[in-house]
C-alpha positions, -999 to 999 in steps of 0.1 A, spaced: -84 -490 -71 -105 -507 -97 -139 -519 -86 -158 -539 -112 -189 -553 -94 -208 -583 -108 -236 -602 -92 -240 -638 -104 -271 -661 -103 -288 -669 -70 -311 -697 -60 -331 -679 -33 -362 -692 -17 -381 -659 -19 -398 -637 -44 -369 -613 -45 -356 -607 -81 -325 -627 -90 -295 -605 -98 -280 -607 -134 -261 -638 -144 -224 -637 -151 -220 -665 -176 -185 -673 -165 -198 -684 -131 -232 -700 -138 -240 -732 -156 -273 -746 -166 -287 -775 -145 -268 -765 -113 -278 -742 -85 -256 -712 -86 -249 -688 -58 -249 -650 -61 -216 -634 -56 -202 -599 -56 -168 -598 -72 -143 -572 -82 -106 -566 -84 -83 -544 -63 -49 -531 -72 -48 -544 -108 -68 -559 -136 -55 -595 -134 -44 -602 -98 -29 -636 -91 -46 -640 -57 -82 -646 -48 -101 -639 -16 -134 -655 -9 -153 -641 21 -186 -656 35 -210 -633 55 -228 -643 87 -265 -653 90 -285 -621 83 -255 -605 66 -248 -595 30 -218 -597 7 -214 -559 11 -202 -564 47 -168 -572 34 -163 -540 13 -150 -519 42 -125 -545 52 -108 -549 19 -109 -513 10 -73 -507 21 -60 -540 11 -30 -524 -6 -21 -552 -30 -35 -568 -62 -64 -592 -53 -97 -605 -68 -124 -608 -42 -155 -629 -44 -182 -624 -18 -209 -650 -21 -244 -644 -10 -264 -669 12 -292 -684 -9 -318 -681 18 -336 -648 27 -332 -642 64 -364 -637 84 -352 -603 97 -326 -589 72 -301 -599 47 -293 -635 38 -284 -668 54 -269 -701 43 -292 -727 56 -329 -734 60 -346 -722 92 -345 -756 108 -308 -759 106 -302 -752 144 -328 -778 153 -309 -806 135 -285 -830 152 -247 -828 145 -250 -851 115 -278 -830 100 -259 -798 105 -229 -813 89 -250 -824 59 -262 -788 54 -227 -774 57 -213 -800 33 -239 -792 7 -234 -754 9 -196 -759 9 -198 -779 -23 -217 -750 -39 -191 -724 -28 -163 -748 -40 -180 -748 -74 -180 -710 -74 -142 -710 -65 -135 -737 -92 -153 -717 -119 -137 -684 -109 -103 -701 -112 -112 -714 -146 -124 -681 -157 -92 -664 -144 -63 -689 -149 -38 -663 -137 -50 -669 -101 -24 -688 -81 -34 -686 -45 -68 -687 -28 -78 -678 7 -113 -682 22 -127 -667 53 -161 -662 70 -178 -654 102 -203 -676 121 -221 -697 95 -197 -683 69 -169 -695 91 -183 -730 92 -182 -730 54 -147 -715 53 -134 -743 76 -149 -771 55 -136 -756 24 -101 -760 38 -109 -795 50 -126 -808 19 -112 -789 -10 -75 -783 -4 -69 -785 -41 -89 -752 -45 -79 -734 -13 -45 -726 2 -55 -707 34 -86 -703 55 -95 -679 83 -127 -691 100 -140 -667 126 -165 -676 155 -173 -709 138 -181 -744 149 -153 -761 129 -179 -787 121 -166 -817 101 -134 -837 107 -105 -839 84 -104 -873 68 -67 -872 61 -37 -849 65 -43 -832 31 -60 -799 43 -53 -763 36 -36 -742 62 -61 -728 87 -59 -700 113 -90 -697 135 -100 -664 151 -123 -668 181 -138 -646 208 -131 -658 244 -166 -652 257 -185 -662 227 -219 -675 239 -225 -694 207 -191 -710 201 -172 -724 232 -137 -709 229 -122 -736 251 -136 -764 231 -123 -747 199 -88 -743 214 -88 -780 226 -99 -792 191 -73 -771 173 -46 -784 196 -56 -820 189 -56 -814 152 -22 -797 154 -8 -827 173 -18 -848 143 4 -827 122 -24 -807 106 -16 -770 97 -43 -756 121 -38 -728 146 -60 -705 167 -60 -670 183 -84 -663 212 -95 -627 218 -100 -619 255 -134 -603 263 -148 -608 228 -181 -625 223 -197 -636 190 -185 -606 172 -157 -590 153 -134 -565 170 -107 -541 156 -80 -563 171 -94 -594 155 -99 -577 121 -63 -563 122 -50 -599 126 -75 -610 99 -62 -585 74 -25 -591 83 -28 -629 79 -48 -629 47 -26 -602 31 5 -623 40 -10 -655 26 -21 -638 -7 10 -616 -12 23 -617 -48 53 -640 -52 
């Protein structure tokens, strides 16, 4: 397995040193996100996996989950631009949770646009990429969902986990989405998620959900096994 690790530019709101800039993914005049990226199973895989950590997480959280991927894939693990008050990084300012639905959506839209830029520039730098999947947990899942809804020209498949699914599709041109959700999540209402997914599916949108009994706002072995299987299938070489 080849692991070429690169960190690209970060616009963080702290005094931490910014990681080195990869010129293929950063352009002057625009805020650029840091991202860990490497390839598995080959030098020029035709599939791209973008995974977004939870609040207080880091890009490194995904390494263990892709270690046994077993097929060629390029991974990009963006880093939230805000230093978390306790540990790691987050995606939004500390007042995000105090905002109303419109304010939260505006935050997610802005961050999703930055991640979309990263995906677009990765695809430009690696034209061999033919399929793209995005995933994330909690805040990262909010972004993964909106990437599928707003940028289907960049994304083929999304797996949001423990996420709000904030933002409504404006038309039927959305990427395929499979939501993974804990049944007893105290932050995200699983019944509301299931109801929303059902309503979207009745509109003909390619959205589905799996609910995990007894699971809270967390990841479990069963959930991650399904996560790996669905993403590997979506990104399998053709």
